[in-house]
C-alpha positions in Angstrom: 75.7 22.3 -43.9 76.7 19.8 -46.6 74.4 16.9 -46.9 71.6 18.2 -45.1 68.6 20.2 -46.4 66.3 22.6 -44.8 62.4 21.4 -44.4 60.3 24.2 -43.4 57.1 23.5 -41.1 53.7 23.8 -42.1 52.6 26.7 -43.1 56.1 28.5 -43.8 56.9 29.9 -47.3 59.6 27.6 -49.2 62.9 29.2 -49.1 64.8 30.0 -52.5 67.6 27.5 -53.8 70.6 28.7 -52.0 69.1 30.7 -49.1 70.7 31.3 -46.2 69.2 32.8 -42.8 71.1 35.9 -42.0 72.5 35.5 -38.3 70.3 35.9 -35.7 66.9 35.9 -37.8 63.7 34.7 -36.6 60.6 33.8 -38.1 58.2 36.5 -38.8 55.1 36.3 -35.9 52.4 35.9 -38.5 53.8 32.2 -39.5 52.5 29.7 -37.6 54.8 28.1 -34.9 56.7 25.0 -35.7 55.4 21.9 -34.1 57.4 20.5 -31.2 60.8 18.6 -32.0 60.2 19.7 -35.9 63.2 18.6 -37.9 64.7 21.9 -39.7 67.4 19.7 -41.8 67.5 16.4 -43.0 70.2 14.5 -45.1 69.7 14.7 -48.8 69.4 11.3 -50.8 72.1 10.1 -52.7 72.1 10.3 -56.2 73.2 7.6 -58.7 76.7 8.8 -58.6 77.1 8.0 -55.4 76.9 12.1 -54.2 74.2 13.9 -52.3 71.5 15.8 -54.1 71.7 19.1 -52.8 70.3 22.0 -54.2 72.2 24.4 -56.5 74.3 27.0 -54.4 73.6 25.4 -50.9 75.6 25.9 -48.2 76.2 25.2 -44.5 73.0 27.0 -42.7 72.9 27.3 -39.3 69.7 25.2 -37.6 67.0 27.3 -37.0 65.1 26.8 -33.6 61.6 27.7 -33.6 60.5 30.6 -31.6 59.8 28.7 -27.9 57.9 32.4 -26.6 55.8 32.2 -29.6 54.8 28.3 -28.7 54.5 29.2 -25.1 51.8 31.9 -25.8 50.3 29.2 -28.4 49.7 26.6 -25.7 48.6 29.5 -23.3 46.1 30.7 -26.2 44.5 27.2 -26.2 44.8 26.7 -22.8 42.5 29.5 -21.9 40.3 28.4 -24.7 39.8 25.2 -23.2 39.2 26.6 -20.0 36.5 29.1 -21.4 34.7 26.1 -23.4 35.0 24.2 -20.1 33.1 27.7 -18.1 30.5 27.5 -20.6 29.7 24.3 -20.5 29.3 24.1 -16.6 27.2 27.6 -17.4 24.7 25.5 -19.6 24.9 22.6 -17.5 23.7 24.5 -14.8 20.9 26.5 -16.7 20.0 23.1 -17.9 19.1 21.5 -14.4 17.4 24.9 -13.2 15.2 24.4 -16.2 14.6 20.9 -15.3 13.3 21.7 -11.9 11.0 24.3 -13.1 9.0 21.7 -15.7 6.4 20.0 -14.3 5.0 16.6 -15.5 2.0 17.0 -17.7 1.6 13.4 -19.1 -1.3 12.0 -17.3 -0.8 8.2 -18.4 3.1 8.6 -17.2 1.6 10.1 -14.0 -0.9 7.7 -12.9 1.5 5.0 -13.9 4.1 6.3 -11.3 1.5 7.2 -8.4 1.0 4.3 -5.7 -2.3 3.8 -4.1 -4.3 6.7 -3.5 -4.0 8.2 -0.4 -7.1 10.9 0.8 -5.4 14.1 1.4 -8.8 14.8 3.4 -10.4 11.7 4.6 -14.1 11.9 4.7 -17.3 9.8 4.8 -18.5 9.8 1.5 -18.5 12.2 -1.9 -20.9 14.4 -0.7 -19.1 15.6 2.1 -16.5 16.0 -0.3 -18.6 18.5 -2.4 -19.6 20.4 0.9 -16.0 21.0 1.9 -15.0 21.9 -1.6 -18.4 24.4 -1.8 -17.2 26.2 1.4 -13.3 26.2 0.2 -14.7 28.0 -3.0 -17.0 30.3 -1.0 -14.0 31.3 1.4 -11.8 32.0 -1.9 -14.3 34.5 -3.5 -14.0 36.3 0.0 -10.7 36.7 -0.6 -11.1 38.1 -3.8 -14.0 40.5 -3.0 -11.8 41.5 0.1 -8.5 42.4 -2.2 -6.5 40.6 0.3 -5.7 37.8 -2.4 -2.3 39.6 -3.6 0.0 41.7 -1.2 2.0 44.7 -2.4 3.8 47.7 -1.3 1.3 50.5 -0.2 3.7 53.4 -0.7 5.4 52.7 -4.4 5.8 55.9 -6.3 5.4 56.2 -9.8 6.3 59.3 -11.8 7.1 61.0 -8.2 3.4 60.5 -7.4 2.1 58.4 -4.5 -1.5 58.2 -6.1 -0.3 56.9 -9.6 2.1 54.4 -7.7 -0.9 52.9 -5.6 -3.0 52.9 -9.2 -0.3 51.1 -10.6 0.1 48.3 -8.0 -3.6 47.7 -8.0 -3.9 47.2 -11.5 -1.1 45.0 -11.6 -2.5 43.1 -8.6 -5.6 42.7 -10.9 -3.8 41.4 -13.6 -1.5 39.1 -11.3 -4.8 37.6 -9.5 -6.5 36.7 -12.8 -3.0 34.8 -14.4 -3.1 33.6 -11.3 -6.5 32.5 -10.9 -6.0 31.2 -14.1 -3.5 28.9 -13.6 -5.3 27.6 -10.7 -8.5 26.8 -12.1 -6.9 25.0 -15.1 -5.2 22.6 -12.4 -8.2 22.3 -10.6 -10.1 21.2 -14.0 -7.0 18.7 -14.7 -6.7 17.2 -11.6 -6.9 13.2 -11.7 -6.3 10.8 -9.1 -2.4 10.4 -9.7 -2.1 14.1 -10.7 -2.7 16.2 -7.3 0.8 16.3 -6.8 1.9 17.7 -9.7 -1.2 20.3 -10.3 -0.1 21.8 -6.8 3.7 22.0 -7.8 2.5 24.0 -11.1 0.8 26.5 -8.7 3.8 26.4 -6.4 5.7 27.8 -9.3 3.1 30.1 -10.7 3.5 31.8 -7.4 7.2 32.3 -7.2 6.8 33.5 -11.0 4.1 36.4 -9.8 6.4 36.9 -6.6 9.7 37.5 -9.1 7.5 39.5 -11.4 6.4 41.6 -8.9 9.4 42.0 -6.7 9.8 45.8 -7.6 6.5 46.2 -6.2 6.9 43.9 -3.4 3.7 42.0 -5.1 3.2 38.2 -4.2 0.0 36.1 -3.7 -1.0 35.8 -0.1 -0.4 32.4 1.8 -3.6 31.9 3.0 -5.0 32.1 -0.7 -2.6 29.8 -2.0 -3.4 27.4 0.5 -7.0 27.6 0.0 -6.0 27.0 -3.8 -4.4 24.0 -2.9 -6.7 22.5 -0.6 -9.2 23.3 -3.3 -6.9 20.9 -5.7 -6.2 18.2 -2.8 -10.4 18.2 -2.5 -11.3 18.1 -5.9 -8.7 14.5 -6.4 -10.0 13.2 -3.1 -14.0 13.7 -4.4 -13.4 12.1 -8.0 -11.7 9.3 -5.9 -14.5 8.9 -3.8 -17.2 9.1 -6.5 -14.9 6.6 -8.7 -15.2 4.2 -5.8 -18.7 4.7 -4.7 -19.8 4.1 -8.7 -17.6 0.9 -8.0 -19.5 -0.3 -5.1 -22.8 0.8 -6.4 -21.7 -1.6 -9.5 -20.9 -4.5 -7.2 -24.1 -4.2 -5.3 -26.1 -4.1 -8.6 -24.4 -7.1 -9.7 -24.5 -9.0 -6.1 -28.9 -8.3 -6.2 -29.2 -9.5 -9.9 -26.8 -12.6 -8.6 -29.3 -13.0 -5.5 -32.2 -12.5 -7.6 -31.1 -15.0 -10.0 -30.3 -17.3 -7.3 -33.6 -17.2 -5.7 -35.8 -17.5 -9.1 -33.7 -20.7 -9.6 -33.9 -21.7 -6.2 -37.8 -21.0 -6.4 -38.2 -22.6 -9.5 -36.7 -26.4 -8.1 -39.3 -26.1 -5.3 -42.1 -25.2 -7.7 -40.8 -28.5 -9.7 -39.6 -30.7 -6.3 -43.7 -30.0 -5.1 -44.9 -30.6 -8.7 -43.2 -33.8 -8.5 -44.1 -34.7 -4.9 -48.0 -34.4 -5.9 -47.5 -36.7 -8.6 -45.7 -39.0 -6.7 -48.1 -39.0 -3.7 -51.1 -39.4 -6.1 -49.4 -42.4 -7.7 -48.9 -43.7 -4.3 -52.5 -43.5 -3.1 -53.9 -45.7 -6.5 -51.0 -48.2 -5.3 -51.9 -48.7 -1.9 -55.6 -49.2 -3.0 -54.4 -51.9 -5.8 -52.2 -53.4 -2.9 -49.0 -53.2 -4.8 -46.3 -52.8 -2.0 -43.4 -53.4 -3.8 -43.9 -50.5 -5.8 -45.6 -48.6 -3.4 -42.4 -49.4 -1.2 -39.9 -47.8 -4.6 -42.3 -44.7 -4.4 -42.2 -44.0 -0.8 -37.8 -43.7 -1.2 -38.7 -41.6 -4.1 -40.8 -39.1 -1.8 -38.2 -39.5 0.3 -35.6 -38.0 -1.6 -37.8 -35.2 -2.9 -38.6 -34.4 0.6 -35.3 -33.9 1.6 -34.3 -31.9 -1.4 -36.8 -29.7 -0.7 -35.5 -29.2 2.6 -32.3 -28.7 1.5 -33.9 -26.2 -1.2 -36.2 -24.3 1.5 -32.7 -24.2 3.4 -30.8 -22.5 0.9 -33.8 -20.5 -0.1 -33.9 -19.1 3.8 -29.8 -18.9 4.5 -28.9 -16.7 1.8 -24.8 -16.9 3.0 -25.3 -20.6 2.0 -23.6 -21.2 -1.7 -20.6 -22.4 -3.6 -17.2 -21.3 -3.2 -15.2 -21.7 -6.6 -11.4 -21.5 -7.7 -11.1 -21.0 -11.6 -8.3 -20.1 -13.3 -7.9 -18.6 -17.3 -4.3 -19.3 -18.4 -5.3 -17.6 -22.2 -6.1 -14.4 -20.4 -4.3 -13.8 -17.4 -1.6 -16.0 -17.6 -0.4 -19.2 -15.3 -0.2 -19.3 -11.4 -3.2 -16.4 -11.4 -6.9 -17.5 -9.9 -10.2 -16.0 -9.0 -11.8 -17.2 -5.4 -15.6 -16.1 -5.7 -19.0 -17.7 -4.7 -22.2 -18.2 -5.8 -25.7 -19.0 -4.6 -26.9 -20.0 -8.2 -28.5 -23.4 -8.3 -26.0 -24.4 -10.7 -22.8 -22.7 -9.8 -21.2 -23.6 -13.3 -23.6 -21.6 -15.4 -22.0 -18.6 -13.3 -18.3 -19.6 -14.3 -20.0 -20.1 -18.0 -21.4 -15.7 -17.9 -17.5 -14.8 -16.5 -16.0 -16.6 -19.4 -18.4 -14.5 -21.7 -16.7 -12.9 -25.2 -14.9 -10.5 -22.1 -12.1 -12.9 -22.3 -10.8 -14.7 -25.1 -10.8 -18.3 -23.4 -13.3 -20.0 -21.2 -12.6 -20.4 -17.4 -11.0 -23.8 -15.7 -12.5 -25.1 -12.3 -10.4 -26.3 -10.3 -12.7 -26.2 -7.2 -16.5 -26.2 -6.8 -17.6 -26.3 -2.9 -20.5 -25.7 -1.0 -20.6 -24.2 2.2 -23.1 -23.4 5.0 -21.7 -20.1 5.1 -19.7 -19.5 1.6 -19.5 -15.6 2.3 -17.2 -16.1 5.8 -15.1 -19.3 3.7 -14.7 -16.6 0.6 -13.6 -13.7 3.1 -11.3 -15.9 4.9 -9.3 -17.1 1.5 -9.5 -13.3 0.4 -8.1 -12.2 3.5 -5.0 -15.1 3.2 -4.3 -14.3 0.1 -4.8 -10.2 0.6 -0.9 -9.7 -0.6 -1.4 -11.3 -3.6 -3.9 -9.6 -5.3 -3.6 -8.4 -8.7 -6.1 -5.2 -8.1 -4.4 -3.3 -4.9 -7.0 -0.6 -5.5 -10.8 -2.1 -6.6 -10.4 -4.8 -3.7 -14.0 -6.4 -5.4 -11.6 -7.9 -8.2 -11.2 -11.0 -6.7 -7.7 -12.3 -8.7 -4.7 -13.7 -6.8 -1.2 -14.5 -8.2 -1.5 -18.1 -6.7 -1.1 -21.5 -7.5 -4.2 -23.7 -7.4 -1.6 -25.9 -5.4 -1.3 -23.0 -2.7 -5.3 -22.7 -2.7 -5.5 -26.7 -2.7 -3.3 -26.5 0.9 -5.2 -23.9 2.4 -8.5 -25.1 1.4 -7.3 -28.6 3.2 -6.4 -27.2 6.5 -10.3 -25.1 6.3 -12.3 -28.0 5.5 -10.3 -31.1 5.8 -9.6 -33.5 3.0 -10.8 -32.2 -0.7 -12.3 -35.0 -2.8 -12.5 -32.7 -6.1 -10.0 -30.3 -7.1 -8.2 -30.3 -10.3 -4.6 -28.8 -9.9 -3.7 -28.5 -13.8 -6.0 -26.2 -15.8 -7.8 -28.1 -19.6 -7.2 -25.0 -21.3 -8.1 -26.7 -24.5 -8.9 -24.2 -26.7 -5.9 -22.4 -25.3 -3.5 -24.9 -26.2 -5.3 -25.7 -29.4 -5.0 -22.0 -30.8 -1.3 -21.4 -29.5 -0.2 -23.4 -32.5 -2.2 -21.4 -35.3 -0.6 -18.1 -33.6 1.5 -15.7 -35.6 5.3 -16.3 -34.9 6.1 -13.0 -33.7 3.7 -14.0 -30.9 
C-alpha cells in the first residue's frame, strides 16, 4: 500500500521496517485487542521534495483487521465483571439494611427530643401504686426463675450418644442464656427514661431473638410469658419515674403556692395592723377636736376615718376570701422572644412585688407588665384564660408553667370580652434594658 503507513494499536510491538504480515496472519492472543474503529493504515506525510515519506523497503501491505472474537470475549468479560460487582453491591446493601434494623438508638438526648407527650402504659393513681405493681412483677419474675420455667429447651437432646449428658448440657446452657438475658433486661430497666421505654423494649426483643438463634439446635428460647413480665417491668419503671417526677413537680408548685399565700396573708395582716393603728390615732384626735369644738377639722378627720374603715373592710375581705387577688399578664422578650406572655395571679397586697420576684437573676431582663386586674375570683379568671389559650402553651408536659404563644393584643381582646372595657392595658412592652443591651451585643449574635 504505497503512500500509507501501518500503525499498531496500543500494547502491540512496533513492526520492523519492511515487515509485511503474511497471508492469514492474526495477532497472538496475549496481545490486547485493538480498540473499535482503529485505523491500522494512515497516509504518509509528504517530504520536502513532494514524495511520500515511506519506510525503507516498505511494500503494499494488506489491511489487518482486529480479531472480532477476542473483542467479543473481552466485552463479555467486562459485562460479567460489571454484573458481578452489581450483585456484590446489592448483597452489601442488604447487609447494611439488616444491620440498621438491628441497631437500637441509645442516645437518651436524641430519644427524649423525638418522643412526644408521655403516655402511661399502665395508668395508676400515684407513684406508690406503681411501686407496688413493680414489686408484684418482680416477685413473679423470681418465681419464674425458681421454677426453671424462664428458658424453654428440648428435653431429648442427645450429646455423645447420651441423653443424660444432653440434658445436662441443655440445663447448663439454659442457665447461661438466662443469665445473659437477665443482664440485658436489668440493664434496660436501670437505663430506662421517659422517652426510652420503646427503645429498651426493642433491645430486649432483640435479645430474645438472638437467644433463639443461638439455641436453635437445642430448641432453646426465652419463655414468652417470662419475656412479657420483663417488658411489663420496663413499662412500669418508665411510668413510675414519670409519676414521681409529676408528683415532685406538683409538691414544688404547692409549696410555692403556700409560700405565696403566707406572704400575702402576712402582708394583709400587717396592713390591717397599720390601718388599726391609724384609725385609733385619728379617733383620738377626733375626740379632742370635738371637745375643742373645731368642727371643720373634725369633719375632715371623719372623712379620713371613713376611708380607713373602707380600706379595713376591703383588707378583711381579702383576708377572708382566698380566691380574691390580681390577675397579671407579663412578657419578657429578652428571655422568651416576642409574642410570648405569662398569665398568672397573686394575692399579694402589692402585686408588682411578685412580678419583680419573677424577674430575678434567673432571667436576663425584668418582666414587662401588660395588665394588672383585681378580681374577687382571680383563681377562676386565671383558669378561664388558661383554658382559652390551652393550645398555645409552650410547655405541654408541665401545665403549671403558665407561658403561652400569644400576642398581648389577643389577651386584651379576650379580657375585654370577659371583663368589659379595660382602662389600663399596655400593648407594647417597654423592655428598656433589652433594647439598650442589644446595641452592645457581639456581631455574631
